[in-house]
Steps between C-alpha positions, in 0.01 A plus 500: 500500500374423142612679197329496153774296337636325803369195699661424835431149605583287810708190436274199599574224248813302405490657149493848650782411746708364206437830316598697803824311546590517132412853430859636557588335180302766325704779666850356486684428182743212485796739489396709801683454833192367657527141647191272484389302810514127517156480345379181663597639849334835421168331412510329833600816690215703366238227537301566818432133534869395490716807576680525835410871550126418503551279800517800726390807294292594194512672166275570192644486161373717215529505121430801283368431147456732211198534272612191311529298810881483492682523838668844536601504860499316833515575875463327834341660812657345810408470860806386673382402846839465656566861413185609669576297807840677536408856428120523520504797240238405257750455219404281202736424212495476126720278297560304178423828317561488118342721252514637145606871471152643575408704808129403452577131537718568789236721669236223450725236654590714808136597544401135515780406734430803732126417516574134610745624763236745640249219515754319724499796733842619395599876490811526280651331198870423474721323248595342275555193722446160366379381739697640796807689604672164525426431135563711186438861588536844340461670168816543306567886442876505423720287259280323242804363315616234745311180550346439842687271727353213702171602683511847374269682258524667156231692321474750216577865576144613419362314803613775736277751290209256513526439875538866587206590267281325760602723794755273652811653650825394635492309833858370490785433255700179480840487338760263361864568516761306297841488343749271320675304765846590360420871563440454872819642681698198630648744772164557640417121503811447693402777741169315567707201572713684748188641677347161525810350644505725800217324669582132564154430636366536134515206262350447155413157358339363205146379533471116534292379214484152634316647797296755314193482706700607806675775306161628382396546859796728552450692167123557589595627848767754395294609196190571711684679769745697282253626260206570741583856518499564119221688341211268409669190629268203571652179664538216246374175636701189558315313237541780242862531566540119489337486153711795368824340623412155363401650166839683476700226652625369157642850430639590849869517546629357838783737497264794455248398755651610819408514870681724749526390854586694815634275781346208291154658489361578145460879471538584136456361146612578141368333189593560130338307224600466137266681272302212373281737295745461221403131480121556556498751207693254275227234550224743471356396832430145385672224676400208266771275363617752237463803737702312766790451257492870410492591873800281588702627202420868587583436862872477398497844375385661825773757611294720724422411873232682707541575867156426618531491880727653742435594858608499861288494808471852656677419833797363307568782245811689488707218642670408180243249383389706199868538394557124557211397275596759230856395501426132462249552231703745274827294544313190386349672203814648381642163473192358322378504139252780571584845348228723649307538822165669553378573861115531484281610602543740791292800612628841391468604855721214642807722564681229701537279199560783262792639701659149464454497117601863466845394654517233233421762234213278381240716312129488484405322187127453503201654689160375565205698653222395722184713461207564719193719531178511714205304366 
């Protein structure tokens, strides 16, 4: 789709890729809650010649320019082959959407992305997902005051209007729930401990970072099986999980990286990670000598921890394992320097986890929406 004062172009050159990657700086002021990516890594991730995603799937990046040739928006059309292998539903994705507050620009970007997806033989567009459900996903639609935590997204409130102006509608909502640790009822935590202690076949141990490769095998197995029934779930590969864990290893806390065993067999995991977005924002996404100093100084100020992974294999649920993991995590954190915890993200429809957090009186604090429509 071409409009009189708008040009939509495919990203083909290194210069265009740099414009695509750096475009968010036009949207987000330095005092907004938005947290930049690590710029060097983002250039690599979005480069079709170097990015890991392009080893198994494909995407086309688009830039929108105004009459003066200035970038005014961006989007990626995404063919995620592993999703298609699992679901065979003709769904393609959009991601990396950023745009000035103009429905014409948004319409042009989505028209270009939709056309590319149709050329791929796909029948529906869904997103935002950058690139996959295992990466950053969802458009923030509630709570624009708080900064995004590690691996979650933040966007201006007008993005919802732009996206919906193109005919996209809700496919699913994702939520975060959080609370100051001091406000979590100690009596309920003790109750979790009593429930956990009833089954002597259940034990919880810290992950052994000295044998991280072996522990990753356990994490991948439990993650793949425990989340396979969730909406839109696509198994994460061993290589992808390995890369993620090793990138996050400097920030992982051994006491908050837990493996539950039943008769010695690993059947559940729980991982909580300090919100290093605080440090990434402080260094502006630049890890040069000065940026690294700023990163390390800001790291000392982190007082929020994000619960990112928690799951138990289906045959072993309701045997006290969930209680054991929750008890160990919360007791550890209440004796730590952290002041707040955020559990994110989880599907709005995941009533099993919401019942647990309801019992802890932990409120919903953020909401992201995944959209879709036929092509």
